[in-house]
C-alpha positions in Angstrom: 0.0 0.0 0.0 1.5 3.3 -1.1 1.0 6.4 1.0 1.1 9.6 -1.1 0.4 11.9 1.8 2.8 14.6 2.9 3.0 15.7 6.5 3.9 18.8 8.4 5.7 18.5 11.8 4.0 20.4 14.6 5.9 19.8 17.8 6.0 16.1 18.3 3.2 15.4 15.9 3.0 14.8 12.2 -0.1 16.4 10.7 -1.2 15.3 7.2 -1.4 18.0 4.6 -5.0 17.6 3.4 -6.8 19.8 0.9 -10.3 19.8 -0.4 -10.9 20.1 -4.1 -12.5 23.3 -5.5 -16.2 23.6 -4.9 -18.6 26.0 -6.7 -19.3 29.1 -4.7 -23.1 29.1 -5.5 -25.1 29.1 -2.3 -27.6 26.4 -1.6 -31.3 27.2 -1.9 -34.2 26.1 0.1 -34.6 22.6 -1.4 -30.8 21.9 -1.2 -30.8 22.8 2.5 -33.9 20.6 3.0 -32.3 17.7 1.3 -29.1 18.1 3.4 -31.2 18.1 6.6 -33.1 15.0 5.5 -29.8 13.1 4.6 -28.2 14.1 7.9 -31.2 13.0 10.0 -32.5 10.0 8.1 -29.7 8.7 5.9 -26.5 9.4 7.9 -24.4 6.7 6.1 -25.2 8.1 2.6 -24.7 11.7 4.0 -21.2 10.7 5.3 -20.3 8.9 2.0 -21.3 11.9 -0.1 -19.5 14.3 2.3 -16.2 12.3 2.4 -16.1 11.8 -1.4 -16.8 15.6 -1.9 -20.0 14.8 -3.8 -22.4 16.2 -1.2 -22.4 19.8 -2.4 -22.8 19.0 -6.1 -25.6 16.6 -5.1 -27.4 19.3 -3.1 -27.0 21.8 -5.9 -28.5 19.4 -8.4 -31.5 18.6 -6.1 -32.0 22.4 -5.5 -31.9 23.2 -9.3 -34.1 20.3 -10.2 -36.7 21.1 -7.5 -36.8 24.8 -8.6 -37.3 23.9 -12.3 -40.0 21.3 -11.4 -41.8 23.9 -9.3 -41.8 26.4 -12.2 -43.2 23.7 -14.5 -45.9 22.6 -12.0 -47.2 25.9 -10.8 -48.9 27.1 -14.0 -50.7 23.7 -14.5 -51.8 23.6 -10.9 -53.0 27.2 -11.0 -55.0 26.5 -14.1 -56.5 23.4 -12.6 -57.5 25.3 -9.5 -59.0 28.2 -11.5 -56.5 30.9 -10.4 -56.8 33.0 -13.6 -56.0 36.6 -14.3 -59.7 37.4 -14.3 -60.0 36.1 -10.7 -56.8 38.0 -9.8 -58.5 41.3 -11.0 -61.9 40.5 -9.5 -60.9 39.0 -6.1 -57.2 39.3 -5.3 -57.4 37.6 -1.9 -59.1 34.5 -3.4 -56.4 34.4 -6.1 -53.7 34.6 -3.5 -55.3 31.8 -1.5 -55.5 29.5 -4.5 -51.9 30.3 -5.5 -50.7 29.5 -1.9 -52.6 26.2 -2.1 -51.1 25.4 -5.4 -47.6 26.1 -4.1 -48.2 23.9 -1.1 -49.3 21.1 -3.3 -46.3 21.4 -5.6 -43.9 21.5 -2.6 -45.6 18.4 -1.2 -44.9 16.6 -4.4 -41.3 17.8 -4.5 -40.8 16.7 -0.9 -42.0 13.2 -1.7 -40.2 12.8 -5.0 -36.9 14.6 -4.6 -36.1 15.7 -1.1 -37.2 12.7 1.1 -36.3 9.9 -1.2 
């Protein structure tokens, strides 16, 4: 077994020179953070494997981007099915807001089941 690590002496101790590879600077969104919390709490082995292989952050970014794009695709269809039209928005704004909030809650419930908690 070949050891390619270099060490730095610190007093009586040899400390390995470890460096992480470059990670993107893009911050995690809501769904990426939710996925991270889920993995940490319910799938700790998978979380640690992704973390140690430096694949956790790219995985979380992918989940976040996928969830946001799916949300953008689902919202117009759910709003249309619920009857949240521009006519309703002009006539009764509070009813329209209520329908849109219901649609967003439905879409997020689907995202949680399919992407975040799987």
